[in-house]
N, C-alpha and C positions, 0 to 999 in steps of 0.2 A: 568590370571594365574600369581603368583608373579613373577618369574623368567624370563618368556616371555611369550608375549601374544598366541603363539604357537609354541608348541614342535616339529617345523619340522626340517628337517635333513639339511637344507640350511645353516643360518648364526649362528655363536657362539652365547651361552646362554649367558645373563648378570645375574650372581650367587650373590644370595643373601650368607649370612654367612651357613646356613642351606645346600642351596646349593653346596658351597665348601668345606665342611665337608663331604657331599655325595661324592662327585667326589673323595676325596682325600682319603678318606676309598675303596670307590672301585676300583680306580687305582689300590692302593697297592694288593688288594685282585686280580683282573683279573690279574695282572702280577706275582703274586707270585703263585695263586692256579691255574691260568688257567679262561678264560673267562666263559665256558660251565659249568664249576663246582661250580661256586659261583652265589648262587642265592638272590633274592632280599631279604629275610627274614636274610641271613647274613649280606649283606650290612646295612640293617636298625638297627638290632644287633649292629654292630660296630660303626655306625654312631649317633648312639643313637636317632634315629626318626623312624617315624611309616613307613610301606610301602608306605601308602597313600601319606607321604610327597614325597616320591621318585618318585612317579609318578607324582604328582602334580608340581614338580620341572623339569622333563625331560620328561616325557608322555610315556616312554617306557624303556624297560632295553636295547634296540637298541639303541636308542639315548644316554644311558648312556656310551655305550661301546663306540660310535662314540667321545662324548665327552672326553674319556677318552685317547682316541688314539689322537686325534686333540692336546690336552694339551702335552702328550707324545711327539708327533712330533716337536709341537714349541719349549719345551725345548731343545730338541737335535739341532734342528736347531740353535737357539741361543747359545747354549753349543761351537757348531763346529763354528760358525762365529765368537764367540769371539776369539778363538785361530786364526783363519785367521786374524783378525784385529789387533793381537796383535805379528804376525809374521814380519819377515824382509820382506820389500817390493819386495822381488823377486818371480818368478812363481815358483820355486822349494822350496824353504822356504815354500812358502804358502801351496804345495802340502804335503811338510813334516808335515805341521802342521795339516793335516786332521787326520792322522795317530797317533800325539800326542792327539788329542783331542777324539779319539776313545780310545787310552789307558785309559785315565783319565775318559772319560764315563764308560767302561767296569768296573772299579774299584768301581767307587761309584753308578752306576746306574743298570747296567745290568748282576746281577747276575745269570740268567736265560736267557740270551741271548738276540735277539732282539726281543723286543716287537712287533714289526710291523709284523715282520716273524710269531713269535709265534701266533698273531693274525688271519694271513691270513690263517694259517693251520688248526686253531680252526674254522673259521667262513666258514663252507662249504657251505652255500647258496650264489652263485656266485654276487646277488644281492643284497647282505647286503651293506650297506654304508662304514661299516668300512673297509671292504676290499679295497675299494677307497683311503681310508686314507692313508692305507699302501702302495698301489700301487704308490700314489702319492711322497710320501716320498723317494721311491727308484727312480723314474726318477728326483726327486730333486736333490739327490747324484749324479745320472749319469751324469746329464747336468752341476753339479758344476765341476766336472772332466774334462768333457769337455771342458768347458771354462778355466779352468785353464793348463790344458795341450796346450791347442791352444796359452797361451801367451807364452810359452817354444820355440813354432816354432819347434817343434820335428816333426820327419817323421811319416806319417799315424797317424795322432793325434786322432781320432776316435777309430782306435782299441788299442793306447796305453790308452785313457781314459778308456774304457771299462775294459784293465786289471787291472788298477789301482782300479777301483772301485769293481772289482771281488776280489782283495787283500784285499780291507776294509771289504767286506763279510765275505769273506773266514777267516779271523783273528776271526771274531765272533765266528763263529761254531766250529774253531778250540780251541778256550780258553775256549768256554762254554759246548762243546761236549765232545771234547777229552783233555780237560785240558792242553793243551800247554801253558806256561806260557809266558807271555811279547807277545802273538802272534800280537797284532798290532805295538810291535816295529820290529819284524822280518819280518812283512809285509812293515812297512817302509824302512828297509833296502832293501827288493826285489826293492819296488818301484823307490828306487833311483839307482837301477843298472839297472832298464829299462830305467828310463831317459837317464841315459850316454848312453847307448847302443844306443838310438833314438836322440843324442843332434843334430847330423847334421841338416841342415833346411831341412823343406818338401820340399823345391823346388831342392834339391839335392836328394830327395829320387827316 
């Protein structure tokens, strides 16, 4: 095969120009229209390739969905870690930066809500590998908050980290479902209040 010797679900694919175009088109369609409503005929038409080319490059729609989710996950992680790298080198500044990153991401990339949550809801087969991609992103985010909160010395750090992660996830729903403007900024302020309330060292809790 041109793109990969085998379209297995394991490692990332090496993309040819045609495969790159297919993935870009499919990713936009999957996010804006929904994974289950987008057929390979539409992807082929928009990417200006044949269906055979899609299957030659990716092996199956399932693999195309997985690659879409993997790539979007990688973009999100890179976006967020970029904000962390540019933040002041204090735990609270870095925690605040996670919400600033979310605010910018929702403006530029997330008009229909979290792609991982959307995909997890659409992919009803519990064995679909796309669900594992979505789950892993959420585990990564929770672990990130756990690490950042641990650096603050706050009381009951895991409980606080989970609360901050829930504020993060809730902001996406609030803005995209109920239309709350600036939801990430509101979540940032709420997170700061929680951090202030838990500012005493864990040893004193």
